[in-house]
Backbone as a printed PyTorch tensor [residue, N CA C, xyz], in Angstrom:
tensor([[[291.7860,  17.8870, 132.9830],
         [290.9320,  18.0590, 133.9390],
         [291.3090,  18.3730, 135.0780]],

        [[290.5020,  18.8090, 136.3580],
         [290.7620,  19.5110, 137.6960],
         [290.9360,  18.0420, 138.0620]],

        [[291.1830,  17.9450, 139.5530],
         [291.6100,  16.7480, 140.1510],
         [290.5170,  16.7850, 141.3990]],

        [[290.1950,  15.8810, 142.3120],
         [289.5220,  15.8060, 143.4470],
         [290.7490,  15.7120, 144.3700]],

        [[290.2690,  15.9130, 145.4870],
         [291.7740,  15.4930, 146.7150],
         [290.0430,  14.8190, 147.7680]],

        [[290.8970,  13.7480, 148.0830],
         [290.3910,  12.8410, 149.3200],
         [291.1380,  13.3310, 150.3440]],

        [[290.6790,  13.2190, 151.5840],
         [291.2860,  13.7610, 152.8940],
         [290.8520,  13.0020, 153.7840]],

        [[291.7160,  12.1260, 154.6670],
         [291.4830,  11.2190, 155.7400],
         [292.1600,  12.1150, 156.7360]],

        [[291.3060,  13.2930, 157.6090],
         [292.1270,  13.9400, 159.1060],
         [291.9750,  13.2170, 159.8840]],

        [[293.4520,  13.8180, 160.4730],
         [293.5290,  12.8290, 162.1620],
         [294.3900,  13.4370, 162.7710]],

        [[294.2450,  13.5080, 164.2530],
         [294.6820,  14.1610, 164.7040],
         [296.4660,  14.3140, 164.5540]],

        [[297.0470,  12.9290, 164.6270],
         [298.5680,  13.0290, 164.3930],
         [298.5940,  13.4470, 162.7730]],

        [[297.9000,  12.0810, 161.9480],
         [298.4670,  11.8100, 160.4280],
         [297.1470,  12.2300, 159.6440]],

        [[297.4200,  12.6550, 158.3640],
         [296.0670,  12.8650, 158.0200],
         [296.4890,  12.1160, 156.0360]],

        [[295.4140,  11.2070, 156.0290],
         [295.6930,  10.4840, 154.3800],
         [295.2610,  11.3750, 153.1030]],

        [[295.7000,  11.1940, 152.5030],
         [295.4830,  11.8680, 150.9210],
         [295.1250,  11.2730, 149.9390]],

        [[294.3380,  11.0950, 148.9810],
         [294.1870,  10.6580, 148.1960],
         [293.4710,  11.5830, 146.8900]],

        [[293.8530,  11.1740, 145.9350],
         [293.5760,  11.9270, 144.9030],
         [292.5090,  11.6130, 143.0170]],

        [[291.5950,  12.1360, 142.9230],
         [291.2140,  11.1720, 141.7640],
         [292.0630,  11.3420, 139.9540]],

        [[291.9100,  10.8820, 139.8040],
         [292.4140,  10.0790, 138.4280],
         [291.4410,  12.0310, 137.3500]],

        [[292.1040,  11.9010, 136.2820],
         [291.5470,  13.4810, 135.8020],
         [290.2180,  13.1310, 135.3190]],

        [[289.6950,  12.2260, 135.1470],
         [288.6410,  12.0500, 134.5610],
         [287.3790,  11.7090, 135.5950]],

        [[287.9770,  11.7460, 136.8150],
         [287.1910,  11.8300, 138.4760],
         [286.3060,  10.4930, 138.1540]],

        [[287.0660,   9.2010, 138.3120],
         [286.6290,   8.1660, 138.2250],
         [287.0220,   7.2220, 139.1550]],

        [[288.3550,   7.6660, 139.3230],
         [288.9880,   6.2820, 140.1890],
         [289.5440,   7.3470, 141.2010]],

        [[289.4770,   6.9600, 142.6540],
         [290.2540,   7.4690, 143.3930],
         [292.0370,   6.4100, 143.9180]],

        [[292.9290,   7.4220, 144.0960],
         [294.3730,   6.8190, 144.0840],
         [294.8920,   7.4310, 145.2810]],

        [[295.1300,   6.5250, 146.2140],
         [295.7990,   6.5130, 147.1500],
         [296.9890,   7.4790, 146.8390]],

        [[297.6750,   8.6690, 147.6490],
         [298.8390,   9.3930, 147.5030],
         [299.5450,   9.5400, 148.3360]],

        [[299.0440,   9.9130, 149.6030],
         [300.1180,   9.9910, 150.3370],
         [299.6450,  10.6450, 152.1690]],

        [[300.3330,  10.0130, 153.0170],
         [300.2800,  10.4040, 154.3350],
         [301.3340,  11.8240, 154.7090]],

        [[300.4510,  12.3430, 155.7200],
         [301.2020,  13.8070, 155.9460],
         [300.8440,  13.9240, 157.3080]],

        [[302.1450,  14.5320, 158.0630],
         [301.6120,  15.1560, 159.2570],
         [300.3620,  16.1640, 159.1100]],

        [[299.4960,  15.6780, 160.3760],
         [298.2420,  16.9000, 160.2840],
         [298.7900,  18.2170, 160.4040]],

        [[300.0430,  18.4310, 161.3870],
         [300.2470,  19.8430, 161.6380],
         [301.0000,  20.3770, 160.1500]],

        [[300.9750,  19.7570, 159.3010],
         [301.6670,  20.2580, 157.8540],
         [300.6150,  19.9830, 156.9260]],

        [[299.4170,  19.3390, 157.0150],
         [298.4210,  19.3600, 155.7630],
         [298.5660,  20.1960, 154.8520]],

        [[298.2460,  21.6190, 155.6130],
         [297.9560,  22.8920, 154.9920],
         [298.8300,  23.3630, 154.0500]],

        [[300.2900,  22.9270, 154.3170],
         [301.5000,  23.5060, 153.4170],
         [301.6270,  22.2320, 152.0840]],

        [[300.8990,  21.0410, 152.9650],
         [300.6240,  19.7440, 151.8160],
         [300.1270,  20.0740, 150.9760]],

        [[299.0890,  20.7530, 151.3480],
         [298.2090,  20.9280, 150.2530],
         [298.6380,  22.2810, 149.0910]],

        [[298.9360,  23.2810, 149.3410],
         [299.0280,  24.7360, 148.7450],
         [299.9200,  23.8640, 147.8150]],

        [[301.0010,  23.2760, 148.0920],
         [302.1070,  22.7060, 147.2260],
         [301.2730,  22.2410, 146.1410]],

        [[300.9370,  20.9940, 146.8650],
         [299.9310,  20.0370, 145.7160],
         [299.1860,  21.0190, 144.6980]],

        [[298.6940,  22.3180, 145.2190],
         [297.6020,  22.8840, 144.4750],
         [298.5140,  23.9960, 143.3560]],

        [[299.6680,  23.6770, 143.5490],
         [300.5690,  24.6370, 142.4190],
         [300.6480,  24.0010, 141.5860]],

        [[300.9030,  22.7080, 141.6770],
         [301.0890,  21.8490, 140.0930],
         [300.0670,  21.5250, 140.1190]],

        [[298.6170,  21.2030, 140.3520],
         [297.9140,  20.5920, 139.8930],
         [296.7860,  21.1980, 140.0150]],

        [[295.9150,  21.4330, 138.8540],
         [294.2780,  21.9840, 139.3990],
         [293.6580,  21.2110, 140.2890]],

        [[292.3630,  21.5880, 140.7480],
         [291.9550,  20.8430, 142.4220],
         [290.6760,  21.2530, 141.9790]],

        [[289.9970,  20.1380, 141.6080],
         [288.5540,  21.3140, 141.6800],
         [287.7550,  21.1660, 142.8540]],

        [[288.2810,  20.3200, 143.5120],
         [286.9310,  20.3380, 145.2870],
         [288.0980,  19.3360, 145.8160]],

        [[287.7720,  19.5500, 147.5500],
         [288.5410,  18.8980, 148.5600],
         [287.1880,  18.0340, 148.9200]],

        [[287.3540,  16.3130, 149.3610],
         [286.6390,  15.5760, 149.6250],
         [287.0210,  14.9240, 151.2730]],

        [[286.6260,  15.5770, 152.1910],
         [286.7040,  15.4370, 153.9780],
         [286.0360,  14.0590, 154.3990]],

        [[286.8970,  13.6110, 154.7990],
         [285.9410,  12.4530, 155.7600],
         [285.2640,  12.6280, 157.1750]],

        [[284.1470,  12.8370, 157.3350],
         [283.0050,  13.1070, 158.1050],
         [283.1520,  11.7340, 159.4230]],

        [[283.7610,  12.3680, 160.8840],
         [283.7140,  11.2710, 161.0620],
         [282.3650,  11.1130, 161.8530]],

        [[281.3570,  10.2380, 162.1230],
         [280.0940,  10.0060, 162.5660],
         [279.9780,   8.6740, 163.0960]],

        [[278.7100,   8.8400, 164.4360],
         [278.7990,   7.0310, 165.1990],
         [277.9230,   6.4170, 164.3340]],

        [[277.5330,   5.3700, 164.5140],
         [276.4010,   4.3940, 164.0550],
         [275.1450,   4.8710, 163.8380]],

        [[274.9010,   6.3290, 165.2440],
         [273.8450,   6.7530, 165.2060],
         [273.4580,   8.2710, 164.3820]],

        [[274.3170,   8.2480, 163.5230],
         [274.5820,   9.1490, 162.8040],
         [274.9560,  10.8360, 163.6400]],

        [[275.3060,  10.9200, 164.7580],
         [275.9520,  11.6770, 165.5580],
         [277.2920,  12.1860, 164.9150]],

        [[278.0100,  13.3040, 165.2170],
         [279.0960,  13.4460, 164.8400],
         [280.0050,  12.5310, 166.2930]],

        [[281.1310,  12.0580, 165.6000],
         [282.2540,  10.9760, 166.8140],
         [283.0810,  12.2540, 167.6000]],

        [[283.4460,  11.7690, 168.4800],
         [284.3490,  12.8460, 169.3170],
         [285.0920,  13.4430, 168.2910]],

        [[286.2900,  12.6930, 167.3600],
         [287.1420,  13.0020, 166.3440],
         [286.3750,  14.5190, 165.1920]],

        [[285.2100,  14.8030, 165.4030],
         [284.4970,  15.7260, 165.0230],
         [285.0530,  16.8580, 164.9280]],

        [[285.3560,  17.2100, 166.2330],
         [285.7630,  18.8750, 166.6760],
         [287.0030,  18.9800, 165.6300]],

        [[287.5100,  17.7340, 166.0480],
         [289.3660,  18.1620, 165.3910],
         [289.1190,  18.3310, 163.5310]],

        [[287.7730,  18.0330, 163.0610],
         [288.3290,  17.6220, 161.6600],
         [287.3150,  19.1210, 161.1900]],

        [[286.2600,  19.8810, 162.0180],
         [285.9880,  21.1190, 162.3470],
         [286.9210,  22.1600, 162.1150]],

        [[287.9460,  21.7990, 163.6550],
         [289.4200,  22.8000, 163.0800],
         [289.8730,  22.8330, 161.4140]],

        [[289.9160,  21.3960, 160.7970],
         [290.7720,  21.1020, 159.9540],
         [290.0570,  21.8520, 158.9820]],

        [[288.5640,  21.8410, 158.6470],
         [287.7090,  22.2560, 157.7830],
         [287.8960,  23.7930, 157.9790]],

        [[287.6850,  24.8420, 158.6220],
         [288.1540,  25.7830, 159.7560],
         [289.2130,  26.2370, 158.1070]],

        [[290.5970,  25.4800, 158.8930],
         [291.5150,  26.1490, 158.3190],
         [291.7800,  25.5730, 156.4930]],

        [[291.5050,  24.9700, 156.3630],
         [291.2400,  24.4550, 155.0120],
         [290.3920,  25.8230, 154.1320]],

        [[289.2730,  25.7530, 154.8890],
         [288.5490,  26.6110, 153.7120],
         [289.1830,  28.1130, 153.5060]],

        [[289.7950,  28.8460, 155.0240],
         [290.5130,  29.7460, 155.2040],
         [292.1950,  30.1210, 153.9880]],

        [[292.0190,  28.6730, 153.8000],
         [293.4890,  28.6690, 152.6860],
         [293.1170,  28.7110, 151.1250]],

        [[291.9910,  28.1920, 151.0610],
         [291.4520,  27.7900, 149.9880],
         [289.8130,  27.8280, 149.8700]],

        [[289.9100,  29.3840, 149.9250],
         [288.2400,  29.9280, 149.6530],
         [287.9330,  29.5870, 148.5100]],

        [[288.3190,  29.5790, 147.2630],
         [287.6480,  29.1140, 145.9500],
         [287.5180,  27.6870, 145.7810]],

        [[288.0200,  26.9810, 146.8380],
         [287.9200,  25.3100, 146.4740],
         [286.6560,  24.7750, 147.3320]],

        [[285.3430,  23.9340, 146.6440],
         [284.2520,  23.6810, 147.5070],
         [285.1640,  22.2830, 148.3490]],

        [[284.4580,  22.3200, 149.8080],
         [284.5510,  21.6200, 150.2660],
         [283.3660,  20.4480, 150.5060]],

        [[283.4600,  19.0480, 150.2900],
         [282.6720,  17.9230, 150.1390],
         [282.9080,  17.1990, 151.5160]],

        [[281.5580,  16.8610, 152.3200],
         [281.9560,  15.8520, 153.6650],
         [281.6450,  14.5550, 153.2370]],

        [[281.9980,  13.3440, 153.4180],
         [281.5470,  11.8650, 153.3150],
         [282.1060,  11.2020, 154.3890]],

        [[280.9720,  10.4100, 154.8960],
         [280.6860,   9.5410, 155.9200],
         [281.9330,   8.3680, 155.7430]],

        [[282.8520,   8.6700, 156.6470],
         [284.0470,   7.8540, 156.9480],
         [284.1380,   6.7500, 157.5340]],

        [[282.7340,   6.2660, 157.9380],
         [282.2970,   4.7670, 159.0140],
         [283.0730,   3.8920, 158.2410]],

        [[284.0590,   2.9790, 158.7380],
         [284.5380,   1.6020, 158.3260],
         [285.5440,   1.8190, 157.4310]],

        [[285.4530,   2.9660, 157.3060],
         [287.2470,   3.0040, 156.3330],
         [288.1640,   2.7640, 156.8730]],

        [[288.7530,   2.8090, 158.0660],
         [289.4800,   1.8860, 158.2760],
         [289.6740,   0.3940, 158.2030]],

        [[288.4820,   0.2400, 159.1040],
         [287.9580,  -1.4390, 158.6110],
         [288.3060,  -1.7890, 157.4060]],

        [[288.1350,  -1.0170, 156.5130],
         [288.0500,  -1.4800, 155.1010],
         [289.4980,  -1.4420, 154.3050]],

        [[290.1830,  -0.5180, 154.6970],
         [291.7620,   0.0770, 154.3770],
         [292.6520,  -1.1760, 154.7980]],

        [[292.4150,  -1.9770, 156.0830],
         [292.4850,  -2.8060, 156.5050],
         [292.6820,  -4.1540, 155.6570]],

        [[291.0770,  -4.5600, 155.2160],
         [291.0900,  -5.9800, 154.8360],
         [291.4190,  -5.1070, 153.1740]],

        [[291.3300,  -4.2600, 152.9070],
         [292.1330,  -3.5780, 151.6410],
         [294.0300,  -4.3200, 151.3730]],

        [[294.2450,  -4.4660, 152.5300],
         [295.4580,  -4.2500, 152.8830],
         [296.0920,  -5.7230, 152.8500]],

        [[294.8390,  -6.5490, 153.4030],
         [295.2200,  -8.3160, 153.4470],
         [294.8760,  -9.0360, 151.8170]],

        [[293.5970,  -8.5030, 151.7990],
         [293.4400,  -8.6550, 150.2370],
         [294.5190,  -8.6250, 149.0960]],

        [[294.7830,  -7.7150, 149.4470],
         [295.8050,  -7.3410, 148.6270],
         [297.4740,  -8.1160, 148.6980]],

        [[297.3470,  -8.8280, 149.3550],
         [298.4080,  -9.2670, 149.9560],
         [299.3740,  -8.7730, 150.6050]],

        [[299.2440,  -7.6540, 151.2520],
         [300.3040,  -7.0110, 152.4260],
         [300.7800,  -8.0430, 153.2490]],

        [[302.3130,  -7.6060, 153.6770],
         [302.9210,  -8.7140, 154.6840],
         [302.1830,  -8.2890, 156.0410]],

        [[302.0820,  -8.6780, 156.9480],
         [301.6230,  -8.2660, 158.4740],
         [302.4130,  -7.0820, 158.8530]],

        [[303.8120,  -6.9520, 158.6280],
         [304.4310,  -6.3200, 159.0690],
         [304.6130,  -4.6500, 158.7610]],

        [[303.9250,  -4.9020, 157.1800],
         [303.3450,  -3.5000, 156.5900],
         [302.2380,  -3.0300, 156.8910]],

        [[301.4440,  -4.0210, 156.9430],
         [299.9820,  -3.8410, 157.8280],
         [299.8160,  -2.7710, 158.8930]],

        [[301.1100,  -2.9630, 159.7860],
         [300.8290,  -2.4570, 160.9830],
         [301.3280,  -0.6410, 160.7430]],

        [[301.8870,  -0.6410, 159.9480],
         [302.0300,   1.0080, 158.9340],
         [300.8590,   1.7930, 159.3580]],

        [[300.7880,   2.4110, 160.2040],
         [299.2350,   3.2730, 160.1840],
         [299.2940,   4.5670, 159.0630]],

        [[300.4790,   5.0020, 158.4610],
         [300.3250,   5.7210, 157.4710],
         [299.7840,   4.9600, 156.5730]],

        [[300.0250,   3.8530, 155.9750],
         [299.2790,   3.0510, 154.8310],
         [297.6050,   2.9480, 154.9130]],

        [[297.2810,   3.1040, 156.3350],
         [296.1330,   2.9240, 156.7850],
         [295.1180,   4.0820, 156.5650]],

        [[295.8600,   4.6280, 156.7670],
         [295.1670,   6.1430, 156.2220],
         [295.3370,   6.7430, 154.8540]],

        [[296.6070,   6.7810, 154.7520],
         [296.3700,   7.0970, 152.9720],
         [294.9590,   6.0290, 152.1190]],

        [[294.7730,   4.5620, 152.5730],
         [293.9200,   3.8830, 151.7180],
         [292.6810,   4.3510, 152.4580]],

        [[292.6770,   4.8990, 153.7210],
         [291.2690,   5.2520, 154.1740],
         [290.8700,   6.6380, 153.5400]],

        [[291.9210,   7.2680, 152.9620],
         [291.7170,   8.3600, 152.3130],
         [290.9500,   8.4190, 150.3780]],

        [[291.6980,   6.7940, 150.2050],
         [290.7760,   6.9050, 148.7190],
         [289.3670,   5.8650, 148.8750]],

        [[289.3320,   5.4450, 149.9750],
         [287.9880,   4.7340, 150.4400],
         [287.0480,   6.1720, 150.2190]],

        [[287.2790,   7.1840, 151.2200],
         [286.2110,   7.9640, 151.2380],
         [286.4190,   8.6310, 150.1560]],

        [[287.1990,   8.7070, 149.4330],
         [286.8580,   9.6660, 147.8890],
         [286.6640,   8.8930, 147.1270]],

        [[286.8730,   7.2130, 146.5290],
         [286.1030,   6.4040, 146.2440],
         [284.6210,   6.6390, 145.9550]],

        [[284.3830,   6.3720, 147.3830],
         [282.7930,   6.5510, 147.9300],
         [281.9080,   7.4880, 147.0810]],

        [[282.7500,   8.9730, 147.3850],
         [281.8420,  10.1960, 146.6810],
         [281.7350,   9.9110, 145.3590]],

        [[283.0990,   9.2550, 144.8770],
         [282.7450,   9.7380, 143.3200],
         [282.0980,   8.6870, 142.9730]],

        [[281.7660,   7.6580, 143.0230],
         [280.8160,   6.3390, 142.9010],
         [280.1450,   6.7600, 142.8720]],

        [[279.0770,   7.8100, 143.8780],
         [277.5410,   8.4950, 143.9400],
         [277.5550,   9.7220, 143.1250]],

        [[278.7810,  10.1310, 142.7400],
         [278.6260,  11.8330, 141.9010],
         [278.6500,  11.0090, 140.5540]],

        [[279.4260,   9.9210, 140.2410],
         [278.8000,   9.2510, 138.8560],
         [277.6270,   8.0730, 138.6470]],

        [[276.7570,   8.6870, 139.1920],
         [275.7460,   8.3460, 139.4620],
         [275.2740,   6.7410, 140.1840]],

        [[276.0570,   6.5310, 140.8760],
         [275.9720,   5.3330, 141.7850],
         [276.3970,   3.8460, 141.0780]],

        [[277.2170,   4.5520, 140.1390],
         [278.0380,   3.5190, 139.9170],
         [279.6270,   3.0090, 140.5200]],

        [[279.6690,   1.6490, 140.8420],
         [281.0200,   1.7920, 141.6350],
         [281.8620,   1.0150, 140.1360]],

        [[282.5100,   1.3520, 139.7290],
         [283.4080,   1.4340, 138.6360],
         [284.4440,   0.3840, 138.7610]],

        [[285.3060,   0.5170, 139.6500],
         [285.6360,  -0.3880, 140.5970],
         [285.8860,  -1.7430, 140.6380]],

        [[284.3880,  -2.2760, 140.8100],
         [284.1920,  -3.4930, 141.2250],
         [282.9530,  -3.8590, 140.3240]],

        [[282.3790,  -2.8830, 139.5920],
         [281.0640,  -3.6350, 138.7670],
         [281.1440,  -4.5700, 137.2520]],

        [[280.8550,  -5.8090, 137.4900],
         [281.1590,  -6.6460, 136.1630],
         [281.1890,  -5.8350, 134.8850]],

        [[280.1210,  -5.1980, 134.5390],
         [279.5720,  -4.3870, 133.4440],
         [280.2860,  -3.9170, 132.8390]],

        [[281.8790,  -3.4240, 133.7450],
         [282.9010,  -2.8270, 132.7880],
         [283.6420,  -3.6990, 132.8080]],

        [[283.7410,  -5.2110, 132.6340],
         [284.8870,  -6.4200, 132.1900],
         [284.3400,  -6.4200, 130.9470]],

        [[285.2700,  -6.9080, 130.0750],
         [284.7380,  -7.4660, 129.2820],
         [284.5800,  -9.3200, 128.9910]],

        [[283.1160,  -9.5200, 128.3410],
         [282.5820, -10.8530, 128.4220],
         [283.9880, -11.8680, 128.3080]],

        [[285.0470, -11.3990, 127.4200],
         [286.1330, -12.5150, 127.3250],
         [287.0120, -12.4030, 128.8620]],

        [[287.1940, -11.3280, 129.5140],
         [287.7850, -11.6480, 130.8160],
         [286.7790, -12.2300, 132.0200]],

        [[285.6520, -11.7490, 131.4330],
         [284.5730, -11.5820, 132.9950],
         [284.7430, -13.3190, 133.9590]],

        [[284.7530, -14.3370, 133.1530],
         [284.9350, -15.5730, 134.0490],
         [286.0740, -15.7280, 134.7810]],

        [[287.5790, -15.2120, 133.8960],
         [288.2990, -14.9120, 134.7770],
         [289.0020, -14.4440, 135.9100]],

        [[287.8500, -12.8050, 135.8320],
         [288.0980, -12.1250, 136.8300],
         [286.7450, -12.4310, 137.4970]],

        [[285.6700, -13.2420, 137.6320],
         [284.6700, -13.3660, 139.0880],
         [284.6220, -14.6900, 139.3420]],

        [[284.9180, -15.9130, 138.4580],
         [285.5380, -17.3590, 139.0530],
         [286.5950, -17.3780, 139.4050]],

        [[286.9670, -18.1440, 140.9100],
         [287.9650, -18.7490, 141.0840],
         [288.2680, -20.0310, 140.2400]],

        [[289.5200, -20.1660, 139.9910],
         [290.2790, -21.3310, 139.5730],
         [290.0860, -22.8620, 140.4980]],

        [[290.0760, -23.9550, 140.0680],
         [289.9390, -25.2280, 140.3900],
         [291.2270, -25.4750, 140.8600]],

        [[291.0960, -26.0260, 142.5110],
         [292.3400, -26.5270, 142.5100],
         [292.3430, -27.8100, 141.6620]],

        [[293.5360, -28.7270, 141.4250],
         [293.2830, -29.9470, 141.0130],
         [294.2330, -31.1180, 142.2140]]])
């Protein structure tokens, strides 16, 4: 099946994520210098079939485009020119950096490693893509839904161990 690429475009760096072949899960893939992102995507598309791109759209709390939207618009024009046959979807990217930092903390990443901005970019791209995939799949968030955890494991997943 075709892959879906998630993109968190930034002035200096761009985070890239990819869906699994079934289009259920987003996987953080890479962080690329923004000046080289089109070349990177061309190389990726030579190896894998890509169904669409999902690009983070920077908006303010009042739903107006943020200052970064001008940079993203320029990128969208270059993306459409380089890949005219691949559709591009926009996804609200509010709070993705905050969520990425939270995921790194919750995942046990050391403070020194969390300061690496490239990690934040690729994790943000996966959060952007996962949000889009969840909506596309009927609003079900497969990554955290208890309905997909077998009953025999659900207590181990949802309940904390008691301290002795």
